[in-house]
C-alpha positions in Angstrom: -42.6 -180.7 -8.3 -40.5 -178.7 -10.8 -37.1 -178.7 -11.9 -37.1 -175.1 -10.8 -37.8 -175.9 -7.1 -35.5 -178.6 -7.5 -32.3 -176.2 -8.4 -34.0 -173.8 -5.6 -33.2 -176.7 -2.9 -29.8 -177.6 -4.5 -28.9 -173.9 -3.7 -30.0 -173.8 -0.4 -27.9 -176.8 0.4 -24.8 -175.3 -1.5 -25.2 -171.7 0.3 -26.6 -172.9 3.6 -29.1 -170.1 4.0 -32.6 -169.0 2.2 -31.4 -165.5 1.2 -28.2 -166.8 -0.2 -29.8 -169.0 -2.2 -32.4 -166.6 -2.9 -29.8 -164.5 -4.5 -28.3 -167.5 -6.6 -31.1 -168.3 -8.4 -32.4 -164.8 -8.4 -35.8 -165.3 -6.5 -37.0 -163.5 -3.2 -36.0 -165.0 -0.2 -40.0 -165.6 0.5 -39.9 -167.3 -2.7 -37.5 -169.7 -1.1 -39.1 -170.4 1.7 -42.3 -171.0 -0.1 -40.9 -173.6 -2.5 -39.4 -175.6 0.4 -42.9 -175.3 2.1 -44.5 -177.1 -1.4 -41.6 -179.7 -1.5 -42.5 -180.5 2.1 -45.9 -180.5 1.6 -45.7 -182.6 -1.7 -43.4 -185.2 -0.5 -44.7 -185.1 2.8 -41.4 -185.0 4.5 -39.6 -182.5 6.6 -36.5 -181.3 4.7 -35.6 -178.6 7.2 -35.1 -178.1 10.7 -36.7 -174.9 11.7 -36.0 -174.9 15.0 -32.8 -173.1 14.8 -32.2 -169.5 13.6 -31.2 -170.9 10.2 -32.8 -173.5 9.0 -30.8 -176.6 8.9 -31.6 -179.5 6.2 -32.7 -183.0 8.2 -31.1 -186.0 7.2 -33.8 -186.7 5.0 -33.2 -183.3 3.6 -29.9 -184.2 2.7 -30.6 -187.3 0.8 -33.3 -186.1 -0.9 -30.4 -183.2 -2.1 -28.3 -185.8 -3.5 -31.3 -187.2 -5.4 -32.3 -184.0 -6.9 -28.7 -183.4 -8.2 -29.2 -186.5 -10.3 -32.4 -185.1 -11.6 -31.3 -182.0 -12.6 -28.4 -183.4 -14.1 -30.2 -185.6 -16.2 -32.6 -183.0 -17.0 -30.0 -180.6 -18.1 -28.6 -183.1 -20.6 -31.6 -184.7 -22.2 -31.7 -182.8 -25.3 -28.2 -183.0 -26.3 -28.1 -187.0 -25.0 -30.9 -187.7 -27.9 -29.6 -185.5 -30.4 -26.0 -186.8 -30.0 -24.1 -183.3 -29.6 -23.0 -185.1 -26.1 -23.7 -181.8 -24.4 -21.4 -179.5 -26.4 -24.0 -176.7 -25.7 -25.2 -174.7 -22.8 -23.1 -174.2 -19.8 -20.6 -176.3 -17.9 -19.2 -175.1 -14.3 -15.4 -175.3 -13.9 -13.6 -174.6 -10.7 -9.9 -173.4 -10.9 -7.3 -172.6 -8.3 -6.4 -169.0 -8.3 -3.0 -169.5 -9.6 -4.2 -170.9 -12.7 -6.7 -168.1 -13.9 -4.1 -165.7 -15.4 -2.5 -168.6 -17.5 -3.7 -172.2 -17.6 -7.3 -171.9 -17.4 -8.0 -168.5 -20.0 -6.0 -170.4 -22.5 -7.4 -173.7 -22.1 -11.0 -172.2 -21.9 -10.2 -169.9 -25.1 -9.0 -173.2 -27.2 -12.2 -175.3 -25.7 -14.5 -172.3 -27.4 -12.5 -172.3 -30.7 -13.8 -175.9 -31.1 -17.2 -175.4 -29.3 -18.7 -172.2 -29.6 -21.7 -172.8 -28.0 -20.4 -174.3 -24.9 -20.1 -171.7 -22.0 -17.6 -172.2 -19.5 -18.5 -171.0 -16.1 -15.4 -170.1 -14.0 -15.6 -170.6 -10.1 -12.2 -169.7 -8.0 -11.3 -171.4 -5.1 -8.5 -173.5 -3.0 -8.2 -177.1 -3.4 -9.8 -178.5 -0.4 -13.0 -176.2 -1.3 -12.6 -177.3 -5.0 -12.9 -181.1 -4.1 -16.1 -180.5 -2.0 -17.8 -178.6 -4.8 -17.2 -181.3 -7.2 -18.2 -184.2 -5.0 -21.3 -182.5 -4.1 -22.0 -181.6 -7.8 -21.7 -177.9 -7.5 -19.6 -177.6 -10.3 -18.6 -180.5 -12.9 -15.1 -180.5 -12.6 -12.3 -178.5 -11.1 -8.5 -177.5 -11.8 -6.8 -178.3 -8.5 -3.5 -179.5 -6.7 -3.5 -183.0 -6.0 -2.6 -184.3 -2.8 -4.0 -186.9 -1.2 -6.6 -189.6 -2.5 -9.7 -187.9 -3.8 -13.8 -189.1 -2.5 -14.4 -192.6 -3.8 -16.9 -191.4 -6.1 -14.4 -189.0 -8.3 -12.0 -189.4 -10.8 -8.6 -187.2 -12.0 -6.9 -186.7 -14.7 -3.6 -185.1 -14.5 -2.6 -182.0 -16.3 1.0 -181.1 -15.3 3.9 -181.0 -12.8 4.9 -177.6 -11.7 8.3 -177.9 -9.7 8.7 -174.9 -6.9 11.3 -172.4 -7.7 12.8 -169.5 -5.7 12.2 -165.9 -6.7 14.0 -162.9 -5.6 14.3 -159.7 -6.9 17.0 -159.3 -9.9 19.7 -157.0 -7.7 19.8 -159.9 -5.0 23.7 -160.5 -4.6 23.4 -164.1 -4.5 21.9 -166.9 -7.2 22.4 -169.6 -4.2 18.7 -170.4 -3.4 19.8 -171.7 -0.1 21.9 -168.2 0.8 19.1 -166.6 0.0 16.6 -168.1 2.0 19.2 -167.9 4.8 19.9 -164.2 4.7 16.4 -162.6 3.6 13.0 -162.2 4.8 10.9 -164.9 3.4 7.1 -164.5 1.8 5.3 -167.4 2.8 2.8 -169.0 0.3 -0.7 -169.3 2.5 -0.5 -172.9 4.3 -4.1 -172.6 3.6 -3.2 -173.9 -0.1 -1.8 -176.8 -1.1 1.0 -175.4 -2.3 2.0 -173.8 0.9 1.7 -176.9 3.1 4.0 -178.6 0.2 6.6 -175.5 0.4 6.5 -175.5 4.7 6.9 -179.5 4.7 10.0 -179.1 2.5 11.5 -176.6 4.5 11.0 -178.5 7.8 12.1 -181.8 6.4 15.4 -179.9 4.7 16.0 -178.2 8.0 15.7 -174.8 6.5 14.9 -172.1 8.7 13.6 -169.4 7.2 12.7 -165.6 8.7 9.0 -165.7 7.7 7.7 -161.8 7.2 4.4 -162.4 5.6 2.0 -165.4 4.4 -0.1 -164.3 1.4 -2.3 -166.3 -1.0 -1.9 -164.9 -4.4 1.2 -165.4 -6.5 0.7 -161.9 -7.9 1.0 -160.8 -4.6 3.7 -162.5 -3.4 5.5 -162.0 -6.7 4.7 -157.7 -6.2 6.6 -158.2 -2.7 9.8 -159.6 -3.8 9.6 -157.4 -6.9 9.7 -154.4 -4.0 12.9 -156.1 -2.6 10.7 -157.1 0.6 12.0 -160.8 0.3 12.4 -163.9 -0.9 9.9 -166.6 -1.7 8.9 -170.3 -3.3 6.1 -170.8 -5.7 5.2 -173.0 -8.4 6.9 -172.4 -11.9 3.7 -172.2 -13.8 3.1 -174.8 -16.8 1.6 -171.9 -18.7 3.8 -168.5 -18.2 2.4 -165.3 -18.0 2.3 -162.8 -21.3 4.3 -160.2 -19.6 6.2 -161.9 -16.4 7.8 -159.7 -14.0 11.5 -159.1 -13.9 12.6 -161.5 -11.2 15.2 -164.2 -10.4 13.6 -167.6 -10.6 15.9 -170.1 -9.2 15.5 -174.1 -9.1 15.7 -175.7 -5.6 17.8 -178.7 -5.0 17.1 -182.2 -6.0 14.1 -183.6 -3.5 12.2 -180.4 -3.7 8.5 -180.5 -4.3 6.5 -179.7 -7.0 2.8 -179.3 -7.4 0.5 -181.7 -9.5 -1.8 -180.0 -11.4 -5.0 -182.4 -12.2 -8.7 -182.1 -13.1 -11.0 -183.6 -10.7 -14.6 -184.8 -11.5 -17.0 -187.3 -10.7 -17.2 -190.5 -12.4 -21.1 -190.4 -12.7 -21.1 -186.7 -13.9 -23.4 -187.2 -17.5 -20.8 -184.8 -19.2 -18.2 -186.7 -19.1 -17.5 -186.1 -22.9 -17.0 -182.4 -22.5 -15.0 -182.4 -19.3 -12.5 -185.0 -21.6 -12.4 -182.1 -23.8 -11.8 -179.7 -21.3 -8.9 -182.1 -19.9 -7.9 -181.9 -23.9 -8.0 -178.3 -24.2 -5.8 -178.0 -21.1 -2.7 -180.1 -22.1 -2.8 -178.0 -25.3 -2.3 -174.8 -23.2 0.5 -176.4 -21.5 2.0 -177.5 -24.6 1.5 -173.9 -26.2 3.2 -173.1 -22.3 3.0 -169.2 -22.3 -0.3 -167.2 -22.1 -0.8 -165.1 -25.7 -3.2 -162.9 -27.0 -5.3 -164.3 -29.2 -5.9 -162.0 -32.9 -9.0 -160.3 -31.9 -7.6 -159.1 -29.1 -4.3 -157.9 -31.0 -6.8 -156.1 -33.3 -8.9 -154.3 -30.8 -5.7 -152.9 -28.6 -5.3 -149.4 -29.1 
């Protein structure tokens, strides 16, 4: 048995096909198949049901993947655990919901890198439900996401910020009353595949507010651009870390009782790099304290 084969096995479970797993670990499809055969021969078990067009993990295979993840985590932290640097070297995998990728996440990672230059943070964007699954199965170490329901039993969270919802509209709109704007202008809906979209939709229904939804988009940047073009109004979170150059839009608070998005850092309790995850949380809180994405001195010096 080798760590390389265990990593390949984990990649197959995460990516569902041998071809996708091969791409993720930078080997050929044939090499993946050969490594899996070698593991089956060595362990004397059947890891995959090959009666289907795409091989599927057997129940024994899925159980062994879980154990393989524990072994790989222990291997990756064996040196830090001995020399006492608590793992502040190498790579850590951080998931993040898309709306944090242009403010909160880069500012926090910059702050973290200033303290731990040998720590490399690899970012994986995704929606909250996807990220929860990735954290739970060990595909990422931690994830910045929207907290909306109890997490799986082996997971924990540390809250980052509360982002109240606000109405955004073009500056030439004739009213500053969010309810009036919702009643009289097309509504650009936040995707209901995201937790934020469900929060907004639930509030509109509970409040008896009828809207004329003409679009449903995923990204805050896309929604804001549509609003800036005068194509409607929308409801979005007031971000805890603002853009360096925000679009010139009206940003109007909603009535009392409107929802807010709670950003949190989710992770497994048994993750061997909990000290690093704690520092990531501290960096996120520091970014919220700063409140606006700013250029670093190095960026300013290199600007033309």
